[in-house]
C-alpha positions in Angstrom: 95.5 96.0 158.2 93.2 98.3 156.2 89.8 99.4 157.5 87.5 101.6 155.3 84.7 103.5 156.9 82.3 106.2 155.9 82.1 108.8 158.6 79.0 110.9 158.7 79.6 112.6 162.0 82.6 113.6 164.2 84.2 110.7 165.9 87.1 112.3 167.9 87.2 109.6 170.6 87.0 106.8 168.1 90.0 108.2 166.2 92.0 108.8 169.4 91.4 105.2 170.3 92.7 104.1 166.9 95.9 106.1 167.5 96.6 103.9 170.5 95.8 100.7 168.6 98.6 98.3 167.3 97.4 98.5 163.7 99.8 100.3 161.3 97.5 101.5 158.4 93.9 102.6 158.1 92.1 104.0 155.1 89.1 106.3 155.7 86.8 107.8 153.1 85.3 111.1 154.4 82.1 112.3 153.0 81.9 116.0 152.1 79.7 116.7 155.1 82.2 115.3 157.5 83.4 117.7 160.2 86.2 116.6 162.5 87.4 118.1 165.7 90.1 120.8 165.8 92.7 118.4 167.0 92.3 116.0 164.1 93.5 117.3 160.7 90.9 117.1 158.0 91.2 117.0 154.2 90.8 120.3 152.4 87.7 119.9 150.2 88.1 119.4 146.4 85.0 121.1 145.2 85.3 119.5 141.8 84.9 116.0 143.4 81.5 114.6 144.3 83.1 112.5 147.1 86.1 113.9 148.9 88.6 111.1 149.1 91.4 111.2 151.7 93.8 108.4 152.7 94.7 108.6 156.3 97.9 106.8 157.3 98.1 106.0 161.0 101.8 105.5 161.7 103.6 105.0 165.0 104.6 108.7 165.0 101.0 110.0 164.7 98.5 110.7 162.0 99.8 111.3 158.5 97.4 112.3 155.7 97.8 111.5 152.1 95.2 112.8 149.6 94.2 110.5 146.8 92.5 112.0 143.8 90.0 109.7 142.1 90.6 108.8 138.5 87.2 109.8 137.3 87.0 113.5 138.3 83.6 115.1 138.4 84.8 117.9 136.2 85.2 115.4 133.4 81.7 114.1 133.7 79.6 117.1 134.8 77.7 118.8 132.1 77.4 115.7 130.0 73.9 114.4 129.2 72.8 110.9 130.0 72.9 110.1 126.3 76.5 111.3 126.0 77.6 109.3 129.1 75.8 106.2 127.8 77.6 106.7 124.4 81.0 106.9 126.1 80.2 103.9 128.3 79.2 101.9 125.3 82.4 102.7 123.5 84.5 101.9 126.5 82.8 98.5 127.2 83.0 97.5 123.5 86.6 98.6 123.3 87.9 96.5 126.3 85.9 93.6 125.0 87.9 93.8 121.7 85.1 94.9 119.4 86.8 96.4 116.3 83.8 98.7 115.5 84.0 100.3 118.9 87.8 100.8 118.5 87.2 102.5 115.1 84.5 104.7 116.5 86.7 105.6 119.5 89.6 106.6 117.3 87.2 108.7 115.1 86.0 110.4 118.3 89.5 111.4 119.5 90.5 112.6 116.0 87.5 115.0 115.9 88.2 118.7 116.2 84.7 119.5 117.5 85.0 121.0 121.1 82.2 118.9 122.5 83.6 115.7 121.0 87.1 116.5 122.4 85.6 116.6 125.9 83.9 113.3 125.3 87.2 111.9 124.0 89.0 113.0 127.1 86.4 111.3 129.3 86.8 108.1 127.3 90.6 108.3 127.5 90.5 108.7 131.3 88.5 105.5 131.6 90.7 103.6 129.2 93.8 104.9 131.0 92.5 103.7 134.4 91.8 100.2 132.8 95.2 100.2 131.2 97.0 100.9 134.5 95.1 98.1 136.2 96.0 95.6 133.5 99.7 96.6 133.7 99.6 96.0 137.5 98.2 92.5 136.8 101.0 92.0 134.3 103.6 92.7 137.1 104.2 96.3 135.8 105.3 95.2 132.4 104.0 97.0 129.3 101.0 95.4 127.7 102.1 96.1 124.1 105.2 96.6 122.1 105.1 99.9 120.1 107.2 100.0 116.9 107.6 103.0 114.7 108.4 102.4 111.0 109.7 105.1 108.7 111.4 105.4 105.4 111.3 107.3 102.1 108.4 106.8 99.7 108.8 103.6 97.8 111.0 101.9 100.5 108.4 99.0 100.7 106.9 99.9 104.1 103.4 98.7 103.3 104.6 95.5 101.6 106.8 94.8 104.6 104.0 95.4 107.1 101.7 93.0 105.3 104.2 90.1 105.3 105.4 90.9 108.9 101.8 91.3 110.2 100.7 88.0 108.7 103.6 86.3 110.4 102.8 87.8 113.7 99.1 87.0 113.6 99.9 83.4 112.7 102.0 83.3 115.9 99.1 84.3 118.0 99.7 88.1 118.3 97.1 90.8 117.8 98.4 93.5 115.6 97.3 97.1 115.1 98.7 99.2 112.3 98.3 103.0 112.5 99.2 104.1 109.0 99.6 107.9 108.6 99.1 109.4 105.2 100.3 112.9 104.2 97.6 115.5 103.7 97.8 117.7 100.6 99.0 121.2 101.2 96.8 122.4 98.3 93.5 120.7 98.8 93.9 119.5 102.4 92.8 116.0 101.5 94.5 112.7 102.0 94.3 109.4 99.9 94.3 107.1 103.0 95.3 104.3 100.6 97.5 102.2 102.8 94.8 99.7 103.6 94.3 98.9 99.9 98.0 97.9 99.7 97.6 95.5 102.6 94.8 93.3 101.2 95.6 90.1 103.0 96.3 91.7 106.4 93.2 93.9 106.2 91.0 90.7 106.1 92.8 89.2 109.1 90.5 89.3 112.2 93.6 89.6 114.5 94.9 92.7 112.7 93.4 96.2 112.7 94.6 98.8 110.1 93.7 102.4 110.6 94.9 105.0 108.1 94.9 108.6 109.4 95.7 112.0 107.7 98.5 114.1 109.0 96.5 117.3 108.6 99.8 119.2 108.0 101.5 118.2 111.3 105.2 117.6 111.1 106.9 114.3 112.0 104.4 112.4 109.8 102.1 111.7 112.7 98.8 113.1 113.7 98.3 114.9 117.0 96.1 112.1 118.2 98.4 109.2 117.3 99.5 108.8 120.9 95.9 108.5 122.1 95.1 106.0 119.3 98.0 103.8 120.5 96.4 103.8 124.0 93.0 102.9 122.6 94.5 100.0 120.6 96.3 98.7 123.7 93.0 98.9 125.6 91.4 96.9 122.8 93.8 94.0 123.5 96.3 94.6 120.7 99.8 93.6 121.9 101.9 94.9 118.9 101.3 98.4 117.6 103.0 99.4 114.3 103.0 103.1 113.4 103.8 103.5 109.7 104.7 107.1 109.1 105.6 109.5 106.3 109.3 109.6 105.5 109.9 113.3 105.7 113.4 113.7 107.0 114.4 115.4 110.2 110.9 115.9 111.6 110.6 112.1 112.1 111.7 112.8 115.7 108.0 113.0 116.6 107.6 109.3 115.9 110.5 108.3 118.1 108.8 110.2 121.0 105.9 107.8 121.1 107.3 104.3 120.3 109.4 101.8 122.2 111.5 100.9 119.1 112.1 103.0 116.0 112.9 101.1 112.8 114.1 102.8 109.6 113.4 101.0 106.3 115.6 102.0 103.4 115.6 100.8 99.7 119.0 99.5 98.4 119.1 101.7 95.4 118.5 105.0 97.1 121.9 106.4 96.4 124.4 108.3 98.6 122.1 111.3 99.0 120.3 109.3 101.6 123.3 109.6 103.9 122.8 113.3 104.3 119.0 113.4 104.2 118.5 110.6 106.7 121.3 111.6 109.2 118.8 112.9 111.8 116.6 109.8 111.6 119.6 107.4 111.7 120.5 109.0 115.1 117.1 108.0 116.4 116.9 104.5 114.8 117.2 101.4 116.9 117.3 99.3 113.8 117.9 99.9 110.1 116.4 97.4 107.6 117.5 97.4 104.0 114.4 96.3 102.0 114.1 94.6 98.7 117.2 92.5 99.3 116.4 90.0 96.5 117.2 89.3 92.8 119.5 91.9 91.2 119.3 94.2 94.3 121.2 91.8 96.6 124.6 93.3 95.8 123.5 97.0 96.2 121.7 95.9 99.5 124.9 94.4 100.9 126.8 97.6 100.0 124.3 99.9 101.6 124.3 97.6 104.7 128.0 97.9 105.0 127.9 101.7 104.7 125.2 102.0 107.4 127.1 99.6 109.8 130.1 101.9 109.4 128.0 105.1 109.9 126.3 103.8 113.0 129.6 103.1 114.7 130.4 106.8 114.5 127.2 107.9 116.3 126.9 108.2 120.0 125.0 105.4 121.7 121.6 106.3 123.1 121.2 103.1 125.1 123.6 101.3 127.5 122.3 97.9 126.6 121.5 98.1 122.9 123.6 99.0 119.8 121.5 99.7 116.6 121.5 96.8 114.1 121.6 96.9 110.3 119.9 94.0 108.6 118.8 93.0 105.1 115.2 91.9 104.5 112.9 90.9 101.6 109.1 91.0 101.9 108.8 89.2 98.6 110.9 86.1 99.6 110.5 86.5 103.3 114.3 86.5 103.8 115.4 88.1 107.1 111.9 88.9 108.4 112.0 86.2 111.1 115.5 87.2 112.2 114.3 90.8 112.3 111.5 89.9 114.7 114.0 87.9 116.9 116.2 91.0 117.1 113.2 93.2 118.0 112.2 90.8 120.8 115.8 90.9 122.0 115.7 94.7 122.1 112.4 94.7 124.0 113.7 92.2 126.6 117.0 94.0 127.1 115.3 97.4 127.5 112.7 96.1 129.8 115.3 94.3 132.0 117.5 97.4 132.3 114.5 99.7 133.1 115.3 101.9 130.1 111.9 101.1 128.5 109.9 102.2 131.5 111.9 105.4 131.8 111.6 106.0 128.0 107.8 105.7 128.2 107.5 108.1 131.1 109.6 110.7 129.3 107.5 110.3 126.2 104.3 111.0 128.1 105.8 114.2 129.4 107.1 115.3 125.9 103.7 114.5 124.4 101.9 116.5 127.1 104.0 119.6 126.2 103.4 119.1 122.5 99.7 119.2 123.0 100.0 122.3 125.3 101.9 124.1 122.5 99.3 123.2 119.9 96.4 124.3 122.2 98.1 127.6 123.1 98.8 128.3 119.4 95.1 127.6 118.6 94.0 129.8 121.5 96.3 132.5 120.2 95.0 132.3 116.7 91.3 132.4 117.7 91.6 135.2 120.2 89.4 138.1 119.0 92.0 140.9 119.3 94.7 138.9 117.6 92.3 137.6 114.9 91.4 141.2 114.0 95.0 142.3 113.6 96.4 139.2 111.8 95.1 140.2 108.2 96.4 143.8 108.6 99.8 142.7 109.9 100.1 140.0 107.3 99.6 142.6 104.5 102.3 144.8 106.0 104.7 141.9 106.2 104.0 140.9 102.6 104.5 144.5 101.4 107.8 144.8 103.4 106.5 147.6 105.6 107.0 145.4 108.7 109.6 142.7 109.5 108.1 139.3 110.5 109.7 139.6 113.9 108.1 142.9 114.7 104.7 141.7 113.5 105.0 138.7 115.7 105.9 140.9 118.7 102.9 143.2 118.0 100.5 140.2 117.9 102.0 138.8 121.1 101.6 142.1 122.9 98.0 142.3 121.7 97.5 138.8 123.1 99.1 139.6 126.4 97.3 142.8 127.0 93.8 141.2 126.6 91.3 141.8 129.4 
């Protein structure tokens, strides 16, 4: 039996009486002004919290304390004006109600590099994460959405496949979100963001949401905020998330670290050089789809399929319950698309039943946390006053050959470490 009480004053005799009672569990919420007697352990105050929350478990062997930290920490909300809090609340409410405009605005907020907007984005993400956990508990702990990463070389037919595949899914009652990542130019820093124009039918579908994002130079063909965008899409009620990425070779590992299933799309007339270039990605692929398998390309598609079936047999299995499949599809004729979706559902069910999917997602969250830490530390290093002053001078010495790159890096790190 659970009893929740707000204690404003010491109640030593009351607590001693409870210790002798037959009930097994009690939950108490102690206000910050609560002072208990010396014989009763009290929660150490978390000064960042407005209300100090402690869960007290009264077991047969005595009083055992378990602290519970509230989801919404005061440190995430303090310092924000009423206008900013109303703005975040409006985005959150609209997002969970399925309003596409609020989802678009929320993703724009998390993609912002402005420091203040980053703080607002984190507050919004905390609220969505708490809602997401609650919905998963109602769903008996099963994931709310199926996350699929799509990759392949330019011209493999990724956008054409997504349009046909997406229309098929929305007709079957699914809500689909497509996060299409476009490469940013190394010269101008700009990005075309033209994927939406190639998916004309799907972009008009009210059960589909397409969001192009620039890479801003990040490796792996994903933006640093793609993981957060996935969470926002799931909070908005989308049950299938497709991440279409830039096919850039080995750095595609970043995509596999944020999806449940990684699908590699390859054109049939790519040639044997793909074997070497795509080796790293094939090791991560859960399914290989040979696209454009129609007309004159059917024979080359069958040959490539046979080659990849043989190649996959030589690779070490990453899952105990799933062996990567190689299939032929055609987005023009629709051949193989339905069978591909059936195999994807089979993958999801097997991984979920074995517990591998849950373990994979937990590992991905940890990996992504460390990725963000690395980016933040690097940015902090670059913007540090002492380091920033020395960078131009040391760069000149490296360019002229007076200093080796390794020694220059060591000098900058020493300057960073010796800061006051």
